[in-house]
N, C-alpha and C positions, 0 to 999 in steps of 0.2 A: 547697145539694148539696153533698153528703159528697166530702173528699178522696180521690181516687183510690190514695194510700197510705196511708189510714187513720191510726193512731197511730204509725208508724214514723218513726224519726227519722231522714233520709238526711242522709248525708255525702256530698261529693265523692268518687268511688272512688280517684281519684289520690292523695287524702289518707289513705286507708286501705287501701293494697295487704294490710296484713295481716290483713283480713277476707274475703281470697278465696285460694281455691287459686291457687299460682304461675302455671298457663296461664291461668286468667282474668283474673288480673290483668295479665298480660301483653297478654291479649287488648284488655281494656277500656282499655288505657293511650291508645289513638289515638281512642278516642270523647270527646268533649265533652260529652256531657250523659249521662255516666254518673254513676249513684251508688248507694251501699253504704248498707246498713243491719244492724246486730247483730239477732238474735231470739234467741231461746230453743232451742237445737238440739233439745228435746223437740218442738218445734212447727215442726221443717223441712216436714212434709208439709204440701202447699198447703192443703187444707181446714183443718186444724188453726191453721197461721199465718192465714188469712183471717178465721177467727173470733174469734181471739185479738186480732188487730191491726186489726180492723175494716176489710179491704181485700176490695175486690170479687173475686169468681171470674172476672168480665169483664177483669180488668185482670192476672189471673196466668197466667203460661203454663207448662204444664208440659212437659218435656224426656224424652222417651222414646229409650230406645238400643234399636233394632233390628237384629239380625243375621239373615242366610240364606246360603245355602251352594248354589254351584252349581259343577259340576265340579273339586272340593275345593278352591275357592276361596272365604272367607266374607267377603261385604261387610257394610259396619256404614252405619247412616244414624242420625242422631238426627233426630227428628221433632218439631215444636214446635207445640202446639195451647193455644188458652186452656183454662183449667181447667174451662169450661162445657161443653167437649167432650172426645173420646176420637180418639185417629189412626187413623185407617182403614189400620191394617198388614195384613191380609190381602187387601185390593184394593189401593188405589193405591200403597202402600210397596213389598208383594212384588213388583208389575209394574215399577217403578222400578227396584229393586235385579238385576231379572233373576232371581228365584229361584222355586223350586217353591214353599217355604213361607219364610215371614218371621214371626217369634216377638222376643218382646223377649230381649235377650240376658241372658245368665247374669249376675249381680250381680258376681260375682267378677272376670268377664272385664271387664265395664264398667268397675269401679273401678280395675283393674289399667291397661286400655290409656288410660284419660282423666286418670289422676291426680288422680281427685276421689273426695269421699266419696258413697257410696250416699245418696240423698235431697239431694244437693244438685247433682246432675250438671246441666249447663248447656250450651247450643249456644256457647257464648264458650270460646275455646280446646281445641277439640276436635281430634284427629289430623287432619292434612291431607288425607289421603286418605279420608276421611268425607262422604259426601253430609249437607247439612244442609236439611232439608225442612220449611218454615215456611209454615205456615198464612197464607194473605192476609189472615183477620181479625186475627191478631197482629200483621203490618205494619203495619195500618191503625189500629192503637191508639197514641193519642200518648205513651201512657207505661205499660210493662209491667213487670212483677215476674217475674225468672227466679230461678234457682239461682246461687249463687257459687263452686259448686265443693266449698264445705263447708256443713254443717249448720247451723251459728251466725249465718249470715247471708244474704242477698239482694241482687240485683244490681236496679235499677230504671234503665229505658233507654227511650228512643224505640222502638216497635216496628220502626220502619225500619231502625234500626242492625241490626238480626238479617238483614235480606235483602242487607246490605252483608259477610255472612260469609263467608269464602272457602268455594268451592262450595255457596253458600246458596243455593236454589230455592224461589220463592214459589209455593204450590200453592193453586188456589181450591178449599174445602171438603174440605182434608186431616183437619181435625177435623170428625167427624159429632155 
Protein backbone atom coordinates (compact mmCIF):
# COMPACT_ATOMS: atom_id res chain seq x y z
CA UNK A 1 0.00 0.00 0.00
CA UNK A 2 1.31 3.48 -0.84
CA UNK A 3 1.66 6.26 1.68
CA UNK A 4 -1.24 8.75 1.57
CA UNK A 5 1.33 11.55 1.52
CA UNK A 6 3.42 10.07 -1.30
CA UNK A 7 6.95 11.45 -1.33
CA UNK A 8 6.13 14.55 0.73
CA UNK A 9 8.37 15.18 3.74
CA UNK A 10 6.22 16.16 6.72
CA UNK A 11 7.30 18.24 9.71
CA UNK A 12 5.11 19.12 12.66
CA UNK A 13 3.26 22.35 11.83
CA UNK A 14 4.16 23.86 15.21
CA UNK A 15 7.85 23.61 14.25
CA UNK A 16 7.48 25.45 10.92
CA UNK A 17 4.94 28.28 11.16
CA UNK A 18 7.04 30.08 8.53
CA UNK A 19 5.68 27.65 5.93
CA UNK A 20 2.12 28.90 6.41
CA UNK A 21 0.25 32.18 6.06
CA UNK A 22 -0.06 33.82 9.51
CA UNK A 23 -3.79 33.09 10.00
CA UNK A 24 -3.21 29.46 9.04
CA UNK A 25 -0.27 29.07 11.44
CA UNK A 26 -2.47 30.48 14.19
CA UNK A 27 -5.34 28.13 13.34
CA UNK A 28 -3.20 24.96 13.31
CA UNK A 29 -1.44 25.85 16.56
CA UNK A 30 -4.21 24.09 18.48
CA UNK A 31 -4.27 20.96 16.29
CA UNK A 32 -1.91 18.35 17.72
CA UNK A 33 -1.82 16.18 14.59
CA UNK A 34 -1.14 18.94 12.02
CA UNK A 35 1.81 18.64 9.70
CA UNK A 36 3.25 20.86 6.99
CA UNK A 37 5.38 20.11 3.95
CA UNK A 38 7.26 22.25 1.49
CA UNK A 39 6.40 21.90 -2.18
CA UNK A 40 7.46 23.58 -5.39
CA UNK A 41 5.15 26.65 -5.63
CA UNK A 42 4.72 25.96 -9.35
CA UNK A 43 3.00 22.72 -8.28
CA UNK A 44 0.47 24.27 -5.88
CA UNK A 45 -2.43 23.20 -8.10
CA UNK A 46 -3.84 20.01 -6.62
CA UNK A 47 -3.56 17.90 -9.77
CA UNK A 48 0.03 18.99 -10.43
CA UNK A 49 1.05 18.47 -6.77
CA UNK A 50 -0.60 15.05 -6.66
CA UNK A 51 1.16 13.87 -9.79
CA UNK A 52 4.59 15.26 -8.87
CA UNK A 53 4.60 13.95 -5.29
CA UNK A 54 2.62 10.73 -5.73
CA UNK A 55 -0.33 11.84 -3.62
CA UNK A 56 -3.78 10.45 -4.36
CA UNK A 57 -6.53 12.90 -5.25
CA UNK A 58 -8.69 10.99 -2.76
CA UNK A 59 -6.64 12.43 0.14
CA UNK A 60 -6.27 15.92 -1.33
CA UNK A 61 -8.96 18.43 -0.48
CA UNK A 62 -9.73 21.56 -2.43
CA UNK A 63 -11.06 24.71 -0.81
CA UNK A 64 -13.11 27.02 -2.99
CA UNK A 65 -14.33 30.42 -1.88
CA UNK A 66 -17.93 31.15 -2.86
CA UNK A 67 -19.76 34.47 -2.70
CA UNK A 68 -23.37 35.49 -3.15
CA UNK A 69 -25.32 38.66 -2.49
CA UNK A 70 -28.82 39.19 -1.15
CA UNK A 71 -30.29 42.51 -0.10
CA UNK A 72 -26.98 44.27 -0.75
CA UNK A 73 -25.12 42.00 1.67
CA UNK A 74 -22.42 39.70 0.31
CA UNK A 75 -22.07 36.36 2.04
CA UNK A 76 -19.04 34.11 1.80
CA UNK A 77 -18.42 30.44 2.35
CA UNK A 78 -15.43 28.18 1.98
CA UNK A 79 -16.34 24.81 0.50
CA UNK A 80 -14.01 21.89 1.14
CA UNK A 81 -14.32 18.80 -1.03
CA UNK A 82 -12.03 15.96 -2.03
CA UNK A 83 -10.14 16.62 -5.25
CA UNK A 84 -12.04 13.75 -6.87
CA UNK A 85 -15.25 15.83 -6.69
CA UNK A 86 -16.57 19.34 -7.28
CA UNK A 87 -18.52 21.49 -4.83
CA UNK A 88 -22.25 21.82 -5.50
CA UNK A 89 -22.06 25.62 -5.67
CA UNK A 90 -25.30 26.39 -7.50
CA UNK A 91 -27.33 23.80 -5.63
CA UNK A 92 -26.65 23.30 -1.96
CA UNK A 93 -24.19 26.17 -1.38
CA UNK A 94 -26.45 28.78 -3.00
CA UNK A 95 -29.37 27.64 -0.85
CA UNK A 96 -27.26 27.53 2.34
CA UNK A 97 -26.02 31.09 1.74
CA UNK A 98 -29.62 32.12 1.00
CA UNK A 99 -28.67 33.96 -2.20
CA UNK A 100 -30.11 33.97 -5.73
CA UNK A 101 -26.79 33.12 -7.32
CA UNK A 102 -23.58 31.81 -5.83
CA UNK A 103 -20.31 31.89 -7.71
CA UNK A 104 -16.62 31.57 -7.07
CA UNK A 105 -15.38 34.71 -5.34
CA UNK A 106 -13.20 37.05 -7.35
CA UNK A 107 -9.55 36.14 -6.90
CA UNK A 108 -8.52 39.60 -5.69
CA UNK A 109 -11.33 39.66 -3.13
CA UNK A 110 -10.57 36.16 -1.84
CA UNK A 111 -6.87 36.94 -1.45
CA UNK A 112 -7.52 40.26 0.31
CA UNK A 113 -10.15 38.88 2.69
CA UNK A 114 -8.24 35.73 3.68
CA UNK A 115 -4.69 37.14 3.83
CA UNK A 116 -3.68 34.06 1.84
CA UNK A 117 -2.19 33.50 -1.60
CA UNK A 118 -4.33 32.45 -4.52
CA UNK A 119 -3.73 28.74 -5.01
CA UNK A 120 -3.04 28.27 -1.31
CA UNK A 121 -6.37 29.31 0.24
CA UNK A 122 -7.44 26.83 2.88
CA UNK A 123 -10.33 26.44 5.35
CA UNK A 124 -7.86 27.06 8.19
CA UNK A 125 -7.71 30.62 9.52
CA UNK A 126 -10.57 32.12 7.51
CA UNK A 127 -12.51 35.22 8.58
CA UNK A 128 -14.76 34.46 11.55
CA UNK A 129 -18.01 35.35 9.79
CA UNK A 130 -17.52 32.89 6.92
CA UNK A 131 -19.26 29.55 6.76
CA UNK A 132 -16.95 26.58 6.27
CA UNK A 133 -18.85 23.84 4.46
CA UNK A 134 -16.96 20.54 4.59
CA UNK A 135 -17.94 17.45 2.65
CA UNK A 136 -18.47 14.44 4.92
CA UNK A 137 -16.00 12.43 2.82
CA UNK A 138 -13.26 14.93 3.76
CA UNK A 139 -14.10 14.61 7.45
CA UNK A 140 -14.03 10.81 7.18
CA UNK A 141 -10.49 10.84 5.78
CA UNK A 142 -7.88 9.84 8.40
CA UNK A 143 -5.42 12.21 6.74
CA UNK A 144 -6.16 14.99 4.26
CA UNK A 145 -3.92 17.46 2.44
CA UNK A 146 -5.10 21.08 2.21
CA UNK A 147 -3.57 24.43 1.37
CA UNK A 148 -1.38 26.29 3.82
CA UNK A 149 -2.30 29.83 2.83
CA UNK A 150 0.82 30.03 0.64
CA UNK A 151 1.69 28.25 -2.61
CA UNK A 152 4.98 26.79 -1.38
CA UNK A 153 3.58 24.32 1.12
CA UNK A 154 0.63 22.13 2.11
CA UNK A 155 -0.89 21.19 5.47
CA UNK A 156 -1.67 17.57 6.35
CA UNK A 157 -4.12 16.82 9.15
CA UNK A 158 -6.99 14.51 10.09
CA UNK A 159 -10.12 15.30 8.10
CA UNK A 160 -12.06 15.44 11.38
CA UNK A 161 -10.02 18.48 12.41
CA UNK A 162 -11.79 20.48 9.69
CA UNK A 163 -15.19 19.67 11.24
CA UNK A 164 -14.01 21.35 14.45
CA UNK A 165 -13.23 24.69 12.77
CA UNK A 166 -15.33 27.73 13.77
CA UNK A 167 -18.60 27.88 11.77
CA UNK A 168 -17.87 24.54 10.12
CA UNK A 169 -20.77 22.45 8.89
CA UNK A 170 -20.32 18.89 7.69
CA UNK A 171 -22.42 18.25 4.60
CA UNK A 172 -23.18 14.86 3.04
CA UNK A 173 -22.42 14.89 -0.71
CA UNK A 174 -21.33 18.54 -0.88
CA UNK A 175 -18.85 17.23 -3.42
CA UNK A 176 -20.36 15.73 -6.55
